[in-house]
C-alpha positions, -999 to 999 in steps of 0.1 A, spaced: 742 -530 324 713 -553 320 697 -558 287 663 -541 284 632 -562 283 599 -555 264 570 -536 277 552 -568 290 584 -584 305 594 -552 322 558 -547 336 559 -583 350 593 -579 366 582 -546 383 553 -564 400 533 -531 403 510 -537 374 492 -570 379 457 -558 371 469 -539 340 487 -571 327 456 -592 335 436 -568 313 462 -571 285 461 -609 287 423 -610 286 426 -587 255 451 -608 239 475 -579 238 506 -597 253 523 -604 219 517 -570 205 534 -553 235 560 -579 235 570 -577 199 561 -542 183 567 -506 192 578 -482 203 551 -473 227 548 -450 257 524 -469 284 510 -448 312 505 -477 335 483 -474 368 500 -490 397 482 -515 418 470 -491 444 450 -473 417 426 -503 415 420 -507 452 394 -480 454 373 -499 427 350 -525 441 361 -560 429 327 -566 411 331 -534 391 367 -547 379 351 -581 371 324 -563 350 349 -543 332 370 -573 325 339 -590 310 331 -561 288 358 -565 260 350 -535 240 348 -513 272 381 -528 284 399 -523 252 388 -486 251 403 -481 286 435 -500 280 440 -481 246 436 -448 264 469 -456 284 490 -461 254 506 -438 230 526 -448 198 562 -437 200 585 -432 229 580 -402 251 603 -399 282 596 -374 310 618 -348 293 597 -350 262 563 -345 281 575 -314 296 570 -297 262 538 -314 252 503 -304 261 485 -332 244 493 -368 232 471 -388 209 464 -424 224 461 -454 201 423 -452 209 423 -419 189 415 -397 219 439 -372 234 455 -372 267 460 -339 283 495 -332 298 496 -305 325 528 -288 337 524 -275 373 557 -283 388 552 -319 381 537 -335 351 502 -347 353 486 -369 326 450 -362 325 441 -367 363 472 -390 372 505 -380 386 535 -399 372 549 -418 403 578 -434 385 588 -420 351 610 -433 325 608 -471 330 629 -480 300 620 -509 278 634 -524 245 601 -513 227 593 -481 245 589 -467 279 565 -471 309 555 -442 331 539 -456 364 509 -434 372 488 -429 403 452 -434 389 435 -452 360 427 -429 330 392 -429 319 383 -415 284 
């Protein structure tokens, strides 16, 4: 069995989270999510960004406090695998705001479907989600 990689390295290897990784790099979060944890990351896949005009994404990347608020709304301290989420209605993000977890046959995080759950990392878990979460 291959050794687990940290959240950043795992996200890089998946090649599904380029825009999210670019935001983490701009915000100087690469070391934090490589070396600390555990964290649960609800990571929007690349197709979640396709509906947003490029100039809107560029504006968001230029507004560091706004971008940090968005990124921090996708991350929870602690490791919550899919089985854990089935018994939880809310999770507090590192931004201090709560994510609503809905259970309707599948698990929905705020407005996003979990596309690929339980991507195991050495310092937590990534759940690939269908949409960007907006606080």
